[in-house]
MARMARKE-361605 format. One record per atom (N, C-alpha, C): atom name; y, z, x; residue in one letter. Coordinates in Angstrom, 2 decimals, m for minus. Each point is the difference from the previous one (the first is absolute). Layout:
REM MARMARKE-361605
@at:CA | py:Y | pz:Z | px:X | aa:a;
...
END
This chain:
REM MARMARKE-361605
@at:N | py:56.79 | pz:21.29 | px:154.29 | aa:x;
@at:CA | py:m0.93 | pz:m0.63 | px:m0.90 | aa:x;
@at:C | py:m1.12 | pz:m0.70 | px:0.76 | aa:x;
@at:N | py:0.37 | pz:m0.71 | px:1.07 | aa:x;
@at:CA | py:m1.00 | pz:m0.71 | px:0.77 | aa:x;
@at:C | py:m0.95 | pz:0.96 | px:0.70 | aa:x;
@at:N | py:0.50 | pz:1.14 | px:0.38 | aa:x;
@at:CA | py:m0.85 | pz:0.98 | px:0.67 | aa:x;
@at:C | py:m1.08 | pz:0.50 | px:m0.93 | aa:x;
@at:N | py:0.33 | pz:0.26 | px:m1.25 | aa:x;
@at:CA | py:m1.00 | pz:0.43 | px:m0.97 | aa:x;
@at:C | py:m1.04 | pz:m1.10 | px:m0.21 | aa:x;
@at:N | py:0.47 | pz:m1.25 | px:m0.06 | aa:x;
@at:CA | py:m0.93 | pz:m1.11 | px:m0.16 | aa:x;
@at:C | py:m0.93 | pz:m0.10 | px:1.20 | aa:x;
@at:N | py:0.52 | pz:0.18 | px:1.19 | aa:x;
@at:CA | py:m0.83 | pz:m0.05 | px:1.21 | aa:x;
@at:C | py:m1.01 | pz:1.14 | px:m0.01 | aa:x;
@at:N | py:0.42 | pz:1.18 | px:m0.41 | aa:x;
@at:CA | py:m0.92 | pz:1.14 | px:m0.07 | aa:x;
@at:C | py:m1.11 | pz:m0.26 | px:m1.02 | aa:x;
@at:N | py:0.34 | pz:m0.62 | px:m1.13 | aa:x;
@at:CA | py:m1.01 | pz:m0.31 | px:m1.02 | aa:x;
@at:C | py:m0.97 | pz:m1.06 | px:0.53 | aa:x;
@at:N | py:0.52 | pz:m1.01 | px:0.68 | aa:x;
@at:CA | py:m0.87 | pz:m1.03 | px:0.58 | aa:x;
@at:C | py:m0.92 | pz:0.60 | px:1.06 | aa:x;
@at:N | py:0.51 | pz:0.92 | px:0.79 | aa:x;
@at:CA | py:m0.84 | pz:0.64 | px:1.01 | aa:x;
@at:C | py:m1.04 | pz:0.91 | px:m0.66 | aa:x;
@at:N | py:0.32 | pz:0.59 | px:m1.15 | aa:x;
@at:CA | py:m0.99 | pz:0.78 | px:m0.74 | aa:x;
@at:C | py:m1.10 | pz:m0.91 | px:m0.54 | aa:x;
@at:N | py:0.37 | pz:m1.21 | px:m0.43 | aa:x;
@at:CA | py:m0.99 | pz:m0.98 | px:m0.44 | aa:x;
@at:C | py:m0.91 | pz:m0.38 | px:1.17 | aa:x;
@at:N | py:0.61 | pz:m0.23 | px:1.17 | aa:x;
@at:CA | py:m0.77 | pz:m0.31 | px:1.20 | aa:x;
@at:C | py:m0.95 | pz:1.14 | px:0.34 | aa:x;
@at:N | py:0.47 | pz:1.22 | px:m0.10 | aa:x;
@at:CA | py:m0.83 | pz:1.16 | px:0.29 | aa:x;
@at:C | py:m1.20 | pz:0.07 | px:m0.94 | aa:x;
@at:N | py:0.22 | pz:m0.23 | px:m1.27 | aa:x;
@at:CA | py:m1.12 | pz:0.03 | px:m0.94 | aa:x;
@at:C | py:m1.00 | pz:m1.12 | px:0.26 | aa:x;
@at:N | py:0.49 | pz:m1.16 | px:0.42 | aa:x;
@at:CA | py:m0.91 | pz:m1.10 | px:0.33 | aa:x;
@at:C | py:m0.85 | pz:0.35 | px:1.22 | aa:x;
@at:N | py:0.63 | pz:0.58 | px:1.00 | aa:x;
@at:CA | py:m0.73 | pz:0.40 | px:1.20 | aa:x;
@at:C | py:m1.01 | pz:1.09 | px:m0.33 | aa:x;
@at:N | py:0.39 | pz:0.95 | px:m0.84 | aa:x;
@at:CA | py:m0.93 | pz:1.07 | px:m0.37 | aa:x;
@at:C | py:m1.18 | pz:m0.52 | px:m0.81 | aa:x;
@at:N | py:0.23 | pz:m1.01 | px:m0.85 | aa:x;
@at:CA | py:m1.09 | pz:m0.59 | px:m0.76 | aa:x;
@at:C | py:m1.02 | pz:m0.65 | px:0.93 | aa:x;
@at:N | py:0.50 | pz:m0.75 | px:0.97 | aa:x;
@at:CA | py:m0.89 | pz:m0.65 | px:0.96 | aa:x;
@at:C | py:m0.72 | pz:1.04 | px:0.85 | aa:x;
@at:N | py:0.73 | pz:1.01 | px:0.47 | aa:x;
@at:CA | py:m0.61 | pz:1.05 | px:0.82 | aa:x;
@at:C | py:m1.08 | pz:0.76 | px:m0.77 | aa:x;
@at:N | py:0.30 | pz:0.34 | px:m1.25 | aa:x;
@at:CA | py:m0.99 | pz:0.72 | px:m0.81 | aa:x;
@at:C | py:m1.25 | pz:m0.84 | px:m0.27 | aa:x;
@at:N | py:0.18 | pz:m1.31 | px:m0.20 | aa:x;
@at:CA | py:m1.18 | pz:m0.84 | px:m0.21 | aa:x;
@at:C | py:m0.81 | pz:m0.14 | px:1.27 | aa:x;
@at:N | py:0.66 | pz:m0.08 | px:1.14 | aa:x;
@at:CA | py:m0.73 | pz:m0.07 | px:1.27 | aa:x;
@at:C | py:m0.75 | pz:1.30 | px:0.25 | aa:x;
@at:N | py:0.66 | pz:1.13 | px:m0.24 | aa:x;
@at:CA | py:m0.67 | pz:1.29 | px:0.20 | aa:x;
@at:C | py:m1.17 | pz:0.18 | px:m0.95 | aa:x;
@at:N | py:0.14 | pz:m0.49 | px:m1.22 | aa:x;
@at:CA | py:m1.11 | pz:0.09 | px:m0.95 | aa:x;
@at:C | py:m1.17 | pz:m0.88 | px:0.43 | aa:x;
@at:N | py:0.31 | pz:m1.18 | px:0.50 | aa:x;
@at:CA | py:m1.04 | pz:m0.91 | px:0.44 | aa:x;
@at:C | py:m0.78 | pz:0.57 | px:1.18 | aa:x;
@at:N | py:0.73 | pz:0.60 | px:0.92 | aa:x;
@at:CA | py:m0.63 | pz:0.58 | px:1.19 | aa:x;
@at:C | py:m0.70 | pz:1.32 | px:m0.34 | aa:x;
@at:N | py:0.42 | pz:0.63 | px:m1.08 | aa:x;
@at:CA | py:m0.60 | pz:1.27 | px:m0.40 | aa:x;
@at:C | py:0.71 | pz:1.22 | px:0.54 | aa:x;
@at:N | py:1.25 | pz:m0.17 | px:0.43 | aa:x;
@at:CA | py:0.76 | pz:1.12 | px:0.56 | aa:x;
@at:C | py:1.03 | pz:0.58 | px:m0.96 | aa:x;
@at:N | py:0.10 | pz:m0.55 | px:m1.19 | aa:x;
@at:CA | py:1.02 | pz:0.43 | px:m0.94 | aa:x;
@at:C | py:m0.12 | pz:1.49 | px:m0.35 | aa:x;
@at:N | py:m1.19 | pz:0.43 | px:m0.36 | aa:x;
@at:CA | py:m0.20 | pz:1.41 | px:m0.36 | aa:x;
@at:C | py:0.20 | pz:0.92 | px:1.19 | aa:x;
@at:N | py:m0.43 | pz:m0.44 | px:1.17 | aa:x;
@at:CA | py:0.13 | pz:0.82 | px:1.21 | aa:x;
@at:C | py:1.47 | pz:0.24 | px:0.33 | aa:x;
@at:N | py:0.80 | pz:m1.05 | px:m0.06 | aa:x;
@at:CA | py:1.41 | pz:0.14 | px:0.33 | aa:x;
@at:C | py:0.73 | pz:0.83 | px:m1.05 | aa:x;
@at:N | py:m0.35 | pz:m0.16 | px:m1.27 | aa:x;
@at:CA | py:0.64 | pz:0.79 | px:m1.06 | aa:x;
@at:C | py:m0.29 | pz:1.49 | px:0.12 | aa:x;
@at:N | py:m1.13 | pz:0.34 | px:0.62 | aa:x;
@at:CA | py:m0.37 | pz:1.42 | px:0.15 | aa:x;
@at:C | py:0.68 | pz:0.66 | px:1.20 | aa:x;
@at:N | py:0.57 | pz:m0.78 | px:0.92 | aa:x;
@at:CA | py:0.70 | pz:0.59 | px:1.14 | aa:x;
@at:C | py:1.24 | pz:0.73 | px:m0.50 | aa:x;
@at:N | py:0.23 | pz:1.24 | px:0.44 | aa:x;
@at:CA | py:1.06 | pz:0.82 | px:m0.59 | aa:x;
@at:C | py:1.40 | pz:m0.61 | px:0.05 | aa:x;
@at:N | py:0.44 | pz:m0.45 | px:1.13 | aa:x;
@at:CA | py:1.38 | pz:m0.47 | px:0.12 | aa:x;
@at:C | py:0.09 | pz:m1.51 | px:m0.22 | aa:x;
@at:N | py:m0.90 | pz:m0.73 | px:0.58 | aa:x;
@at:CA | py:0.06 | pz:m1.46 | px:m0.07 | aa:x;
@at:C | py:m0.29 | pz:m0.51 | px:m1.40 | aa:x;
@at:N | py:m0.99 | pz:0.55 | px:m0.66 | aa:x;
@at:CA | py:m0.38 | pz:m0.49 | px:m1.32 | aa:x;
@at:C | py:1.10 | pz:0.11 | px:m1.03 | aa:x;
@at:N | py:0.73 | pz:1.10 | px:0.02 | aa:x;
@at:CA | py:1.05 | pz:0.22 | px:m0.99 | aa:x;
@at:C | py:1.27 | pz:m0.78 | px:0.31 | aa:x;
@at:N | py:0.19 | pz:m0.37 | px:1.25 | aa:x;
@at:CA | py:1.26 | pz:m0.63 | px:0.42 | aa:x;
@at:C | py:m0.20 | pz:m1.38 | px:0.61 | aa:x;
@at:N | py:m1.06 | pz:m0.67 | px:m0.37 | aa:x;
@at:CA | py:m0.29 | pz:m1.31 | px:0.59 | aa:x;
@at:C | py:1.08 | pz:m1.01 | px:m0.35 | aa:x;
@at:N | py:0.48 | pz:0.00 | px:m1.22 | aa:x;
@at:CA | py:1.05 | pz:m0.95 | px:m0.40 | aa:x;
@at:C | py:1.28 | pz:0.25 | px:0.79 | aa:x;
@at:N | py:0.35 | pz:1.25 | px:0.21 | aa:x;
@at:CA | py:1.18 | pz:0.31 | px:0.79 | aa:x;
@at:C | py:m0.17 | pz:m0.47 | px:1.44 | aa:x;
@at:N | py:m1.15 | pz:0.24 | px:0.57 | aa:x;
@at:CA | py:m0.26 | pz:m0.43 | px:1.37 | aa:x;
@at:C | py:0.07 | pz:m1.52 | px:0.15 | aa:x;
@at:N | py:m0.56 | pz:m0.71 | px:m0.95 | aa:x;
@at:CA | py:0.04 | pz:m1.47 | px:0.04 | aa:x;
@at:C | py:1.44 | pz:m0.49 | px:m0.19 | aa:x;
@at:N | py:0.76 | pz:0.67 | px:m0.84 | aa:x;
@at:CA | py:1.40 | pz:m0.35 | px:m0.21 | aa:x;
@at:C | py:0.80 | pz:0.16 | px:1.29 | aa:x;
@at:N | py:m0.22 | pz:1.08 | px:0.70 | aa:x;
@at:CA | py:0.68 | pz:0.23 | px:1.28 | aa:x;
@at:C | py:m0.44 | pz:m1.06 | px:1.01 | aa:x;
@at:N | py:m1.27 | pz:m0.34 | px:m0.01 | aa:x;
@at:CA | py:m0.51 | pz:m1.03 | px:0.91 | aa:x;
@at:C | py:0.63 | pz:m1.36 | px:m0.30 | aa:x;
@at:N | py:0.18 | pz:m0.33 | px:m1.27 | aa:x;
@at:CA | py:0.63 | pz:m1.27 | px:m0.38 | aa:x;
@at:C | py:1.44 | pz:m0.05 | px:0.50 | aa:x;
@at:N | py:0.74 | pz:1.09 | px:m0.18 | aa:x;
@at:CA | py:1.39 | pz:0.05 | px:0.47 | aa:x;
@at:C | py:0.04 | pz:m0.18 | px:1.51 | aa:x;
@at:N | py:m0.92 | pz:0.64 | px:0.70 | aa:x;
@at:CA | py:m0.04 | pz:m0.10 | px:1.46 | aa:x;
@at:C | py:m0.32 | pz:m1.42 | px:0.44 | aa:x;
@at:N | py:m0.98 | pz:m0.63 | px:m0.66 | aa:x;
@at:CA | py:m0.39 | pz:m1.35 | px:0.39 | aa:x;
@at:C | py:1.08 | pz:m1.04 | px:m0.33 | aa:x;
@at:N | py:0.62 | pz:0.13 | px:m1.16 | aa:x;
@at:CA | py:1.02 | pz:m0.96 | px:m0.41 | aa:x;
@at:C | py:1.38 | pz:0.30 | px:0.59 | aa:x;
@at:N | py:0.19 | pz:1.20 | px:0.52 | aa:x;
@at:CA | py:1.29 | pz:0.46 | px:0.50 | aa:x;
@at:C | py:1.08 | pz:m0.19 | px:m1.06 | aa:x;
@at:N | py:m0.35 | pz:0.37 | px:m1.23 | aa:x;
@at:CA | py:0.90 | pz:m0.14 | px:m1.13 | aa:x;
@at:C | py:0.51 | pz:1.39 | px:m0.38 | aa:x;
@at:N | py:1.31 | pz:0.18 | px:0.02 | aa:x;
@at:CA | py:0.61 | pz:1.28 | px:m0.33 | aa:x;
@at:C | py:1.00 | pz:m0.22 | px:m1.14 | aa:x;
@at:N | py:m0.48 | pz:m0.13 | px:m1.23 | aa:x;
@at:CA | py:0.91 | pz:m0.31 | px:m1.12 | aa:x;
@at:C | py:1.04 | pz:1.08 | px:m0.26 | aa:x;
@at:N | py:m0.28 | pz:1.24 | px:0.33 | aa:x;
@at:CA | py:1.00 | pz:1.05 | px:m0.24 | aa:x;
@at:C | py:1.20 | pz:m0.15 | px:0.92 | aa:x;
@at:N | py:m0.15 | pz:m0.75 | px:1.07 | aa:x;
@at:CA | py:1.13 | pz:m0.26 | px:0.90 | aa:x;
@at:C | py:1.12 | pz:m0.75 | px:m0.68 | aa:x;
@at:N | py:m0.33 | pz:m0.74 | px:m1.07 | aa:x;
@at:CA | py:1.04 | pz:m0.73 | px:m0.74 | aa:x;
@at:C | py:0.94 | pz:0.95 | px:m0.73 | aa:x;
@at:N | py:m0.49 | pz:1.20 | px:m0.30 | aa:x;
@at:CA | py:0.84 | pz:1.01 | px:m0.62 | aa:x;
@at:C | py:0.65 | pz:0.91 | px:1.04 | aa:x;
@at:N | py:m0.20 | pz:m0.30 | px:1.25 | aa:x;
@at:CA | py:0.57 | pz:0.80 | px:1.07 | aa:x;
@at:C | py:m0.84 | pz:1.19 | px:0.39 | aa:x;
@at:N | py:m1.21 | pz:0.07 | px:m0.50 | aa:x;
@at:CA | py:m0.90 | pz:1.11 | px:0.33 | aa:x;
@at:C | py:m0.86 | pz:m0.40 | px:1.19 | aa:x;
@at:N | py:0.37 | pz:0.48 | px:1.16 | aa:x;
@at:CA | py:m0.81 | pz:m0.27 | px:1.19 | aa:x;
@at:C | py:0.08 | pz:1.22 | px:0.91 | aa:x;
@at:N | py:m1.03 | pz:0.18 | px:0.79 | aa:x;
@at:CA | py:m0.11 | pz:1.14 | px:0.89 | aa:x;
@at:C | py:m0.02 | pz:m0.49 | px:1.43 | aa:x;
@at:N | py:0.30 | pz:0.89 | px:0.91 | aa:x;
@at:CA | py:0.07 | pz:m0.37 | px:1.42 | aa:x;
@at:C | py:m1.37 | pz:m0.38 | px:0.55 | aa:x;
@at:N | py:m1.03 | pz:0.66 | px:m0.47 | aa:x;
@at:CA | py:m1.35 | pz:m0.28 | px:0.50 | aa:x;
@at:C | py:m0.67 | pz:m1.04 | px:m0.88 | aa:x;
@at:N | py:m0.66 | pz:m0.96 | px:0.63 | aa:x;
@at:CA | py:m0.69 | pz:m1.05 | px:m0.76 | aa:x;
@at:C | py:m1.11 | pz:0.55 | px:m0.87 | aa:x;
@at:N | py:m0.73 | pz:1.00 | px:0.48 | aa:x;
@at:CA | py:m1.13 | pz:0.51 | px:m0.77 | aa:x;
@at:C | py:0.47 | pz:0.62 | px:m1.30 | aa:x;
@at:N | py:1.18 | pz:0.59 | px:m0.01 | aa:x;
@at:CA | py:0.53 | pz:0.56 | px:m1.24 | aa:x;
@at:C | py:0.32 | pz:m1.10 | px:m1.01 | aa:x;
@at:N | py:0.59 | pz:m1.10 | px:0.48 | aa:x;
@at:CA | py:0.27 | pz:m1.14 | px:m0.88 | aa:x;
@at:C | py:m1.29 | pz:m0.54 | px:m0.59 | aa:x;
@at:N | py:m1.03 | pz:m0.10 | px:0.81 | aa:x;
@at:CA | py:m1.27 | pz:m0.55 | px:m0.45 | aa:x;
@at:C | py:m0.63 | pz:0.90 | px:m1.07 | aa:x;
@at:N | py:m0.03 | pz:1.30 | px:0.27 | aa:x;
@at:CA | py:m0.64 | pz:0.94 | px:m0.92 | aa:x;
@at:C | py:0.77 | pz:0.10 | px:m1.32 | aa:x;
@at:N | py:1.30 | pz:0.11 | px:0.06 | aa:x;
@at:CA | py:0.80 | pz:0.14 | px:m1.22 | aa:x;
@at:C | py:m0.06 | pz:m1.26 | px:m0.85 | aa:x;
@at:N | py:0.13 | pz:m1.15 | px:0.62 | aa:x;
@at:CA | py:m0.08 | pz:m1.25 | px:m0.76 | aa:x;
@at:C | py:m1.38 | pz:m0.20 | px:m0.59 | aa:x;
@at:N | py:m1.04 | pz:0.36 | px:0.75 | aa:x;
@at:CA | py:m1.36 | pz:m0.09 | px:m0.54 | aa:x;
@at:C | py:m0.21 | pz:0.93 | px:m1.18 | aa:x;
@at:N | py:0.53 | pz:1.20 | px:0.09 | aa:x;
@at:CA | py:m0.14 | pz:0.96 | px:m1.09 | aa:x;
@at:C | py:0.75 | pz:m0.46 | px:m1.25 | aa:x;
@at:N | py:1.18 | pz:m0.58 | px:0.19 | aa:x;
@at:CA | py:0.77 | pz:m0.48 | px:m1.14 | aa:x;
@at:C | py:m0.71 | pz:m1.18 | px:m0.66 | aa:x;
@at:N | py:m0.55 | pz:m0.90 | px:0.79 | aa:x;
@at:CA | py:m0.73 | pz:m1.14 | px:m0.56 | aa:x;
@at:C | py:m1.22 | pz:0.49 | px:m0.77 | aa:x;
@at:N | py:m0.69 | pz:0.97 | px:0.53 | aa:x;
@at:CA | py:m1.15 | pz:0.57 | px:m0.70 | aa:x;
@at:C | py:0.45 | pz:0.64 | px:m1.32 | aa:x;
@at:N | py:1.14 | pz:0.65 | px:0.02 | aa:x;
@at:CA | py:0.53 | pz:0.62 | px:m1.21 | aa:x;
@at:C | py:0.56 | pz:m0.98 | px:m1.01 | aa:x;
@at:N | py:0.18 | pz:m1.26 | px:0.39 | aa:x;
@at:CA | py:0.54 | pz:m1.01 | px:m0.90 | aa:x;
@at:C | py:m1.06 | pz:m0.60 | px:m0.93 | aa:x;
@at:N | py:m1.26 | pz:0.31 | px:0.21 | aa:x;
@at:CA | py:m1.07 | pz:m0.58 | px:m0.83 | aa:x;
@at:C | py:0.18 | pz:0.36 | px:m1.48 | aa:x;
@at:N | py:0.27 | pz:1.27 | px:m0.36 | aa:x;
@at:CA | py:0.22 | pz:0.28 | px:m1.43 | aa:x;
@at:C | py:1.23 | pz:m0.71 | px:m0.57 | aa:x;
@at:N | py:1.05 | pz:m0.15 | px:0.80 | aa:x;
@at:CA | py:1.18 | pz:m0.72 | px:m0.47 | aa:x;
@at:C | py:m0.32 | pz:m1.47 | px:m0.23 | aa:x;
@at:N | py:m0.77 | pz:m0.58 | px:0.92 | aa:x;
@at:CA | py:m0.42 | pz:m1.39 | px:m0.15 | aa:x;
@at:C | py:m0.81 | pz:m0.17 | px:m1.28 | aa:x;
@at:N | py:m0.91 | pz:0.92 | px:m0.27 | aa:x;
@at:CA | py:m0.80 | pz:m0.06 | px:m1.22 | aa:x;
@at:C | py:0.88 | pz:0.09 | px:m1.24 | aa:x;
@at:N | py:1.02 | pz:0.84 | px:0.04 | aa:x;
@at:CA | py:0.91 | pz:0.15 | px:m1.13 | aa:x;
@at:C | py:0.83 | pz:m1.26 | px:m0.21 | aa:x;
@at:N | py:0.47 | pz:m0.60 | px:1.08 | aa:x;
@at:CA | py:0.79 | pz:m1.22 | px:m0.12 | aa:x;
@at:C | py:m0.85 | pz:m1.13 | px:m0.57 | aa:x;
@at:N | py:m1.21 | pz:m0.17 | px:0.53 | aa:x;
@at:CA | py:m0.87 | pz:m1.06 | px:m0.50 | aa:x;
@at:C | py:m0.42 | pz:0.27 | px:m1.45 | aa:x;
@at:N | py:m0.19 | pz:1.26 | px:m0.36 | aa:x;
@at:CA | py:m0.33 | pz:0.34 | px:m1.38 | aa:x;
@at:C | py:1.15 | pz:m0.33 | px:m0.94 | aa:x;
@at:N | py:1.23 | pz:0.27 | px:0.43 | aa:x;
@at:CA | py:1.16 | pz:m0.31 | px:m0.83 | aa:x;
@at:C | py:0.18 | pz:m1.51 | px:m0.15 | aa:x;
@at:N | py:m0.24 | pz:m0.74 | px:1.07 | aa:x;
@at:CA | py:0.09 | pz:m1.46 | px:m0.08 | aa:x;
@at:C | py:m1.06 | pz:m0.54 | px:m0.95 | aa:x;
@at:N | py:m1.20 | pz:0.54 | px:0.10 | aa:x;
@at:CA | py:m1.09 | pz:m0.47 | px:m0.85 | aa:x;
@at:C | py:0.30 | pz:0.30 | px:m1.48 | aa:x;
@at:N | py:0.55 | pz:1.17 | px:m0.29 | aa:x;
@at:CA | py:0.34 | pz:0.34 | px:m1.38 | aa:x;
@at:C | py:1.11 | pz:m0.89 | px:m0.52 | aa:x;
@at:N | py:0.94 | pz:m0.34 | px:0.87 | aa:x;
@at:CA | py:1.09 | pz:m0.88 | px:m0.40 | aa:x;
@at:C | py:m0.46 | pz:m1.40 | px:m0.30 | aa:x;
@at:N | py:m1.01 | pz:m0.46 | px:0.70 | aa:x;
@at:CA | py:m0.51 | pz:m1.34 | px:m0.23 | aa:x;
@at:C | py:m0.81 | pz:m0.09 | px:m1.29 | aa:x;
@at:N | py:m0.59 | pz:1.13 | px:m0.43 | aa:x;
@at:CA | py:m0.80 | pz:m0.01 | px:m1.22 | aa:x;
@at:C | py:0.86 | pz:0.15 | px:m1.24 | aa:x;
@at:N | py:1.12 | pz:0.66 | px:0.12 | aa:x;
@at:CA | py:0.81 | pz:0.32 | px:m1.18 | aa:x;
@at:C | py:0.70 | pz:m1.21 | px:m0.57 | aa:x;
END
């Protein structure tokens, strides 16, 4: 249970970082340029997620016993899972919001 909560919190962190990064890129005028790059533009959120895991050295999947011998594999897999948790985070927050209104 705590692992899911940590993954959701890290997805919230990822969205906050992406909001700041997108506003900085828009201010500088590089937002459209980066979005047009074939690989980077489509996967920027994933790349930033992997970077966050690397910088924080946080491997939440290790709590479930999922770890690999190589550090880079742990970083990439945990970053990908955190990036994939954004829709789940949105669903959880949406359910909480509906429960508070009812």
